[in-house]
C-alpha positions, 0 to 999 in steps of 0.5 A, a space after each residue: 386722958 386720951 393717948 394723944 395727950 400722953 405724947 412726949 409727956 415726961 415722967 419725973 424722977 429724982 437723982 442726987 436731990 435733983 429733979 429730972 424728966 424721962 420721956 421718949 422723944 427724938 433726943 432720947 432716941 438719938 442719944 440711945 442710938 449713939 451709945 448703942 449703934 442700934 436703937 432696937 438693941 437699946 430697947 431690947 436691953 431696956 426691956 430686959 432691965 440691963 444696967 447698961 441700958 438703964 444708965 444710958 437712958 438716964 444719961 439721955 434724960 439728964 443730958 437735956 438739962 446738962 450738955 456736959 454730963 458723961 455716961 461715967 458721971 451718970 454711972 457715979 450718980 446711980 446706986 443700986 438703991 435707985 434701980 427699983 424706982 428707976 425701973 418703975 419710972 422707965 415702965 411709966 415712960 414706956 407706957 405713956 408712949 405705947 398707947 399712941 402706937 396702939 391708937 394709930 394701929 387701931 385707926 382711932 
């Protein structure tokens, strides 16, 4: 699969028996920027797997399907037992985004 085919491809995850999709697109970036005030700080916290950042990212993903969801709602949905699986989901979504950046840098 070419990196260009990965653009905006979401990674499925399940929370409270409901299926969602995590992808890094403009909606996700805007939600993270709104919560953090600085998208770079949001990504720094995601790289460090800070709980606030995980909650914010999952909120951004869920908000696509449910405009009325709040950060507190998402915080109530998340359990400690979800953190490992969500960490893997976040890493996969980030990895799907990174090849395109590398491809553009290499001029392919």
